[in-house]
C-alpha positions in Angstrom: 63.7 60.0 14.8 63.2 60.2 18.5 65.2 58.2 21.1 62.1 56.0 21.6 61.9 55.3 17.8 65.6 54.6 17.7 65.3 52.1 20.6 62.3 50.5 19.0 64.1 50.1 15.6 67.2 48.7 17.4 65.0 46.1 19.2 63.6 45.2 15.8 67.1 44.2 14.8 68.0 42.1 17.9 64.7 40.5 18.9 64.0 37.4 16.7 60.2 37.8 17.5 60.2 41.2 15.8 60.5 42.2 12.1 63.2 44.6 10.9 62.0 47.7 9.1 64.7 48.3 6.4 63.9 52.1 6.2 64.4 52.5 9.9 67.5 50.4 9.8 68.9 52.7 7.1 68.3 55.7 9.4 70.1 53.9 12.2 73.1 53.4 9.9 73.2 57.1 9.1 73.1 57.8 12.8 75.9 55.3 13.5 73.7 53.1 15.5 73.6 50.1 13.1 75.8 48.5 10.5 75.0 46.3 7.6 75.6 42.5 7.8 75.1 39.8 5.2 71.3 39.9 5.1 70.4 42.7 7.4 71.7 45.0 10.0 73.0 44.8 13.6 73.6 47.4 16.3 77.0 49.1 16.6 78.5 49.6 20.0 76.7 53.0 20.1 73.5 51.2 19.3 74.0 48.7 22.1 74.8 51.6 24.5 71.5 53.3 23.5 69.6 50.1 24.2 71.1 49.8 27.6 69.4 47.3 29.9 66.7 46.6 27.3 69.2 45.1 24.9 71.2 43.1 27.5 69.1 39.9 27.0 69.9 39.9 23.3 73.7 40.3 23.6 75.7 37.2 23.1 78.8 38.7 24.9 76.9 39.5 28.1 76.3 36.7 30.6 
């Protein structure tokens, strides 16, 4: 999984207009970039760091 594929998979997790791919989410978990939640996955701190500015719009703790 390249960095571009990782970013794309992370955006699938945080953008409500995109659909999560469970297989890619599982790979992100192995890499420590995502964690399981009740019904899906969410980025870890490392995942948010990889997203950088692209993920900023989706963070609830960033104003």
